[in-house]
C-alpha positions as CSV (number, residue, x, y, z in Angstrom):
1,X,-88.1,-44.5,-10.0
2,X,-85.1,-46.0,-11.7
3,X,-83.7,-43.4,-14.0
4,X,-80.0,-43.4,-13.2
5,X,-79.1,-44.8,-16.6
6,X,-80.8,-41.9,-18.4
7,X,-78.3,-39.3,-16.9
8,X,-76.4,-38.1,-19.9
9,X,-74.4,-34.9,-21.0
10,X,-76.0,-32.6,-23.5
11,X,-73.0,-30.7,-25.1
12,X,-72.8,-30.6,-28.9
13,X,-71.2,-33.4,-30.9
14,X,-70.5,-33.6,-34.6
15,X,-70.0,-37.0,-36.2
16,X,-71.2,-39.1,-39.1
17,X,-74.5,-37.3,-39.7
18,X,-75.2,-34.3,-37.5
19,X,-75.8,-34.0,-33.9
20,X,-77.4,-31.0,-32.1
21,X,-78.4,-30.1,-28.6
22,X,-79.5,-26.5,-29.2
23,X,-83.2,-26.3,-28.3
24,X,-83.7,-22.3,-29.1
25,X,-101.7,-45.1,-27.2
26,X,-99.1,-47.5,-28.7
27,X,-99.9,-47.9,-32.3
28,X,-98.6,-51.1,-34.1
29,X,-95.5,-50.2,-36.1
30,X,-95.8,-51.1,-39.8
31,X,-92.2,-50.9,-41.0
32,X,-91.5,-53.5,-43.6
33,X,-88.2,-54.8,-45.2
34,X,-87.7,-54.5,-48.9
35,X,-84.7,-55.5,-51.1
36,X,-82.7,-52.6,-52.5
37,X,-81.4,-52.9,-56.1
38,X,-78.1,-54.4,-54.9
39,X,-79.9,-57.0,-52.8
40,X,-79.3,-55.2,-49.5
41,X,-82.3,-55.5,-47.3
42,X,-83.6,-52.0,-46.3
43,X,-86.5,-50.9,-44.0
44,X,-89.3,-49.0,-45.5
45,X,-90.4,-46.3,-43.1
46,X,-94.0,-46.4,-41.6
47,X,-95.9,-43.9,-43.9
48,X,-99.4,-43.3,-42.3
49,X,-100.2,-40.4,-44.6
50,X,-98.5,-41.7,-47.8
51,X,-96.0,-38.9,-48.3
52,X,-93.1,-41.1,-49.4
53,X,-93.4,-39.8,-53.0
54,X,-92.9,-36.2,-51.9
55,X,-89.9,-34.2,-53.1
56,X,-88.5,-33.8,-49.6
57,X,-89.5,-36.0,-46.6
58,X,-88.4,-36.2,-42.9
59,X,-88.5,-39.3,-40.8
60,X,-88.0,-40.0,-37.2
61,X,-86.1,-42.8,-35.4
62,X,-84.7,-43.2,-31.9
63,X,-81.7,-45.0,-30.4
64,X,-82.4,-47.3,-27.4
65,X,-83.1,-45.9,-23.9
66,X,-83.3,-47.7,-20.6
67,X,-86.0,-47.5,-17.9
68,X,-88.8,-46.1,-20.1
69,X,-91.6,-47.9,-21.9
70,X,-92.7,-44.9,-23.8
71,X,-91.7,-41.4,-24.7
72,X,-94.1,-39.2,-26.7
73,X,-93.6,-36.1,-28.7
74,X,-96.0,-34.1,-30.9
75,X,-94.3,-32.0,-33.7
76,X,-96.0,-28.6,-34.1
77,X,-94.0,-27.1,-36.9
78,X,-91.0,-27.6,-39.1
79,X,-88.8,-25.2,-41.1
80,X,-85.6,-25.8,-43.1
81,X,-83.1,-23.0,-43.9
82,X,-81.3,-22.8,-47.1
83,X,-77.7,-21.6,-47.3
84,X,-79.2,-18.2,-48.6
85,X,-80.9,-17.9,-45.3
86,X,-84.3,-18.4,-46.6
87,X,-86.8,-20.4,-44.5
88,X,-89.1,-22.9,-45.9
89,X,-92.0,-24.4,-43.9
90,X,-92.5,-28.1,-44.1
91,X,-96.1,-29.3,-43.5
92,X,-96.4,-31.7,-40.6
93,X,-98.3,-34.9,-41.8
94,X,-98.3,-36.8,-38.4
95,X,-100.1,-34.3,-36.1
96,X,-100.8,-36.9,-33.4
97,X,-98.3,-38.1,-30.6
98,X,-95.4,-40.2,-31.8
99,X,-94.0,-42.7,-29.4
100,X,-90.3,-42.6,-30.2
101,X,-89.6,-46.0,-28.6
102,X,-91.8,-47.5,-31.4
103,X,-89.1,-46.6,-33.9
104,X,-85.8,-48.0,-32.8
105,X,-83.0,-49.7,-34.9
106,X,-83.9,-49.4,-38.5
107,X,-87.5,-48.6,-37.9
108,X,-88.7,-45.0,-38.6
109,X,-91.9,-43.1,-39.4
110,X,-92.3,-40.4,-42.0
111,X,-93.8,-37.5,-40.4
112,X,-93.3,-34.5,-42.7
113,X,-92.9,-33.9,-46.4
114,X,-93.6,-31.5,-49.3
115,X,-93.3,-30.9,-53.0
116,X,-93.2,-27.1,-52.4
117,X,-89.6,-26.6,-51.8
118,X,-86.9,-25.0,-54.0
119,X,-84.0,-27.0,-55.3
120,X,-80.7,-26.1,-53.6
121,X,-78.6,-26.6,-50.5
122,X,-80.0,-26.4,-47.1
123,X,-78.1,-26.1,-43.8
124,X,-80.6,-26.4,-40.9
125,X,-83.8,-28.0,-39.8
126,X,-85.8,-26.6,-36.9
127,X,-88.4,-28.7,-35.1
128,X,-90.9,-27.0,-32.6
129,X,-92.7,-29.4,-30.3
130,X,-96.3,-28.9,-29.3
131,X,-97.2,-27.2,-26.1
132,X,-100.8,-28.4,-26.0
133,X,-99.6,-32.0,-26.4
134,X,-96.2,-31.6,-24.6
135,X,-93.6,-34.4,-24.4
136,X,-94.4,-37.1,-21.9
137,X,-92.9,-40.4,-20.8
138,X,-94.0,-43.7,-19.1
139,X,-91.7,-45.7,-16.8
140,X,-91.4,-49.5,-17.1
141,X,-94.5,-50.0,-14.9
142,X,-96.5,-47.6,-17.1
143,X,-96.6,-44.7,-14.8
144,X,-96.5,-41.1,-16.1
145,X,-93.1,-39.4,-15.6
146,X,-92.8,-35.6,-15.7
147,X,-90.9,-34.2,-18.6
148,X,-89.5,-30.7,-18.9
149,X,-88.9,-29.3,-22.4
150,X,-89.5,-25.6,-22.4
151,X,-87.0,-24.6,-25.2
152,X,-88.2,-27.4,-27.5
153,X,-91.8,-26.1,-27.4
154,X,-90.9,-22.4,-27.8
155,X,-87.8,-21.6,-29.9
156,X,-87.6,-25.2,-31.0
157,X,-84.8,-27.7,-31.7
158,X,-82.2,-26.5,-34.2
159,X,-80.5,-29.3,-36.1
160,X,-77.4,-28.0,-38.1
161,X,-77.0,-30.4,-41.1
162,X,-76.2,-29.7,-44.8
163,X,-78.4,-31.5,-47.4
164,X,-79.3,-31.0,-51.1
165,X,-82.8,-31.0,-52.6
166,X,-82.7,-31.9,-56.2
167,X,-85.3,-32.9,-58.8
168,X,-84.7,-36.6,-57.8
169,X,-85.8,-35.8,-54.2
170,X,-84.2,-35.8,-50.8
171,X,-85.1,-37.6,-47.5
172,X,-83.7,-37.0,-44.1
173,X,-83.9,-39.3,-41.0
174,X,-83.7,-37.6,-37.6
175,X,-82.4,-39.8,-34.8
176,X,-83.7,-38.3,-31.6
177,X,-81.3,-40.5,-29.6
178,X,-83.1,-40.3,-26.1
179,X,-80.2,-42.2,-24.5
180,X,-78.2,-38.9,-24.9
181,X,-81.1,-36.5,-24.9
182,X,-82.6,-37.1,-21.4
183,X,-81.3,-35.9,-18.1
184,X,-82.9,-36.6,-14.7
185,X,-83.4,-33.8,-12.2
186,X,-85.2,-35.0,-9.2
187,X,-88.5,-36.6,-10.3
188,X,-88.4,-34.9,-13.6
189,X,-86.8,-35.9,-17.0
190,X,-85.3,-32.9,-18.8
191,X,-85.3,-33.2,-22.6
192,X,-82.2,-31.6,-24.1
193,X,-82.3,-33.0,-27.6
194,X,-79.2,-34.6,-29.3
195,X,-80.6,-35.2,-32.7
196,X,-78.6,-36.8,-35.5
197,X,-79.6,-36.1,-39.0
198,X,-78.6,-38.5,-41.8
199,X,-79.5,-38.9,-45.5
200,X,-82.0,-41.8,-45.6
201,X,-80.9,-42.9,-49.0
202,X,-77.2,-43.0,-48.0
203,X,-77.4,-44.7,-44.7
204,X,-77.2,-48.4,-43.7
205,X,-77.8,-50.9,-40.9
206,X,-75.4,-52.6,-38.4
207,X,-76.7,-55.7,-36.8
208,X,-75.1,-58.7,-34.9
209,X,-75.1,-61.1,-32.1
210,X,-73.8,-60.3,-28.6
211,X,-74.0,-61.5,-25.0
212,X,-73.9,-57.8,-23.7
213,X,-76.8,-55.7,-22.6
214,X,-76.0,-52.6,-24.6
215,X,-74.0,-52.0,-27.9
216,X,-72.8,-48.4,-28.6
217,X,-71.4,-47.5,-32.0
218,X,-68.5,-45.1,-32.2
219,X,-66.5,-43.4,-35.0
220,X,-63.3,-45.5,-35.2
221,X,-61.2,-42.5,-34.1
222,X,-63.3,-41.7,-31.0
223,X,-62.5,-43.1,-27.6
224,X,-65.5,-45.1,-26.3
225,X,-67.3,-44.0,-23.2
226,X,-67.0,-45.9,-19.8
227,X,-70.7,-46.0,-19.1
228,X,-73.9,-46.8,-21.1
229,X,-74.8,-43.1,-21.4
230,X,-72.7,-43.5,-24.5
231,X,-72.4,-39.7,-24.8
232,X,-69.8,-39.8,-27.5
233,X,-71.4,-42.5,-29.6
234,X,-73.0,-42.2,-33.0
235,X,-75.9,-44.4,-31.9
236,X,-76.7,-47.4,-29.7
237,X,-78.9,-50.3,-29.2
238,X,-80.1,-52.5,-26.4
239,X,-79.3,-56.1,-26.9
240,X,-82.4,-58.3,-27.0
241,X,-82.4,-62.0,-27.1
242,X,-78.8,-62.0,-28.0
243,X,-79.0,-59.6,-31.0
244,X,-78.8,-55.9,-31.7
245,X,-79.7,-53.5,-34.6
246,X,-78.4,-50.0,-35.2
247,X,-80.0,-48.2,-38.1
248,X,-79.3,-45.1,-40.3
249,X,-75.6,-45.2,-40.2
250,X,-73.7,-43.1,-42.7
251,X,-70.6,-44.6,-44.6
252,X,-67.5,-44.4,-42.5
253,X,-65.1,-46.3,-40.1
254,X,-66.6,-47.5,-36.9
255,X,-66.2,-49.7,-33.8
256,X,-68.6,-51.0,-31.3
257,X,-68.3,-51.0,-27.4
258,X,-70.2,-53.7,-25.6
259,X,-71.5,-53.2,-22.2
260,X,-71.9,-56.4,-20.2
261,X,-74.3,-57.0,-17.3
262,X,-71.3,-57.4,-14.8
263,X,-70.2,-53.9,-15.6
264,X,-67.3,-55.0,-17.9
265,X,-66.8,-53.8,-21.5
266,X,-65.3,-55.1,-24.7
267,X,-64.7,-53.5,-28.1
268,X,-65.0,-54.7,-31.6
269,X,-62.3,-54.3,-34.2
270,X,-62.7,-51.3,-36.5
271,X,-64.8,-51.9,-39.5
272,X,-66.1,-50.0,-42.6
273,X,-69.6,-49.2,-43.6
274,X,-69.5,-48.5,-47.3
275,X,-72.5,-49.3,-49.5
276,X,-74.4,-52.0,-47.8
277,X,-75.6,-53.3,-44.3
278,X,-73.0,-54.8,-42.0
279,X,-73.1,-57.7,-39.5
280,X,-70.7,-57.6,-36.6
281,X,-70.8,-60.4,-34.0
282,X,-69.2,-60.0,-30.5
């Protein structure tokens, strides 16, 4: 089985959103694009249970990953912790398996939401994955691949991120980023989640054209990786038919490293994401 490109490090990183790596069949994707007030095109999350009008919502997305055709998770429970250390349970609305690879780029799925949450500042989200419907993966030929994720199904995945819940509501998108979350040990994939949390309302899309095979997004001050594991990146995308799309990017200064099929790399100039989507062509 060809999983060499999945081998990644799983230490903690903090950048432009929040990353964490501290774990204590294919449905049609129905994301649609709608114009924002300023004319910017934004993607509307798939909302199978009509929870988008809840006071607080959570959505899932994923950065690109190589050598897998599907990666399924089932969320069993969610809690958020306020800065006063109070835990609030968030009902899970999507209790079936979610194929993370259905939600790449600026595609996402709303999977939890509630009106029953106090206003205030929160510092943590914790996801616990199901043991009865444990994480599983399919390779490019559709064969089942063993997945190990013991901590994610017991103590859960702790995501340290500060956010506000106000009367106008709040929505977070969690980027599971399988490219950085999976490590191969023998014939088993180990899930060590590296989840990036970002305010959905305050994030944008980067897209462009490229002759490369992978495009990885970095903070402008970060030295890019030498391999497509892109361990220090904010997010990444596979280039398909000469184009790429990276969604849910917080405002900031960035650059892109392109990985070419011959093993060479090239970097974009630094650019700013401020209040709209950005197009960067190689």
